[in-house]
C-alpha positions in Angstrom: -6.0 -53.6 28.1 -7.2 -53.9 24.5 -9.3 -50.4 24.9 -5.8 -48.7 26.3 -4.0 -50.1 23.2 -6.8 -48.9 21.0 -6.7 -45.4 22.4 -3.0 -45.3 22.1 -3.1 -46.3 18.4 -5.8 -43.6 17.9 -3.6 -41.1 19.6 -0.4 -42.2 17.5 -2.5 -42.0 14.2 -3.4 -38.6 15.1 0.2 -37.4 15.9 1.3 -39.1 12.7 -1.2 -37.4 10.4 0.5 -34.2 9.3 -1.5 -31.0 9.4 -2.0 -29.7 5.8 0.3 -26.8 5.2 -1.5 -23.5 4.7 -0.8 -22.2 1.2 -0.1 -18.6 0.9 -1.2 -17.4 4.2 -2.5 -13.8 4.1 -1.1 -11.5 6.7 -3.4 -9.2 8.5 -1.5 -6.2 6.9 1.6 -5.9 4.6 4.7 -3.9 4.9 6.0 -2.5 1.5 9.6 -1.2 2.0 9.9 1.3 -1.2 11.8 4.4 -2.2 9.8 7.4 -3.2 11.2 9.7 -5.9 11.6 13.3 -4.3 12.7 16.7 -5.0 14.0 19.4 -2.8 12.1 21.7 -4.8 8.2 20.9 -4.9 7.6 22.8 -8.0 10.0 20.5 -10.0 7.8 17.4 -8.9 4.3 19.5 -9.8 5.8 20.5 -13.2 6.5 16.8 -14.1 3.0 15.7 -13.4 1.3 18.8 -15.0 3.3 19.3 -17.7 4.3 16.0 -18.9 1.2 14.2 -17.9 -1.4 17.0 -18.1 -2.5 16.4 -14.6 -4.6 19.1 -12.9 -5.1 19.6 -9.0 -7.9 17.6 -7.9 -8.0 17.2 -4.2 -5.7 18.2 -1.1 -5.5 17.1 2.5 -2.9 15.9 5.2 -1.1 12.6 5.4 1.4 10.7 7.2 4.6 9.0 5.5 6.4 6.2 7.5 10.2 5.9 7.3 11.2 2.5 6.1 14.6 3.0 7.9 13.3 3.9 11.4 9.6 3.7 11.5 9.3 7.4 12.2 6.1 9.1 10.9 6.4 12.5 9.0 3.3 14.6 8.2 2.9 16.0 5.0 0.5 18.1 2.9 -1.0 15.8 0.1 -1.9 16.7 -3.2 -3.9 14.6 -5.9 -3.6 15.6 -9.5 -5.7 14.0 -12.2 -5.8 14.1 -15.9 -9.5 13.4 -16.8 -8.8 12.6 -20.3 -5.9 10.1 -20.0 -7.1 9.0 -16.6 -3.8 9.0 -15.1 -3.4 10.2 -11.4 -0.6 11.2 -9.0 -0.6 11.7 -5.2 2.4 14.0 -4.1 3.4 14.7 -0.4 4.9 18.1 0.6 6.9 18.0 3.8 7.5 20.9 6.0 11.1 21.5 4.6 9.5 22.0 1.1 10.6 18.5 -0.1 8.0 16.7 -2.4 7.7 13.2 -2.9 5.5 11.1 -5.3 3.6 8.8 -3.0 1.8 7.0 -5.9 0.8 7.6 -9.5 -1.4 5.4 -11.7 -3.8 5.0 -14.5 -7.4 4.2 -15.0 -8.8 6.7 -12.7 -12.6 6.6 -12.6 -15.2 7.6 -10.0 -16.0 5.0 -7.4 -18.7 2.7 -8.1 -19.6 0.3 -5.4 -18.7 -3.5 -6.0 -19.7 -6.5 -4.2 -16.3 -7.5 -3.2 -15.6 -4.0 -1.1 
């Protein structure tokens, strides 16, 4: 009987000791619902980054953009423009209807150098 009571006490202690909460759990992916600045006339978008920021065409390719409204994917032609002096860059997507959207822009653009963290 003492064994059973001891076992019960141990079981109760285990149940009563709270599991420490996980602080800031990191999900396996992140969803960022954002708004993209767009122009119906692609030339206007390119004029801003080329004239105002002095960025020049650097790379192009194909990309997908996902709608935050309904999850639908849209294919776009992607253009990356860079100013090697100021180190600013922009990535613009141009959709089939000619609409251009600024996907991302930034600064401190440099060639990739392998880091221990990546």
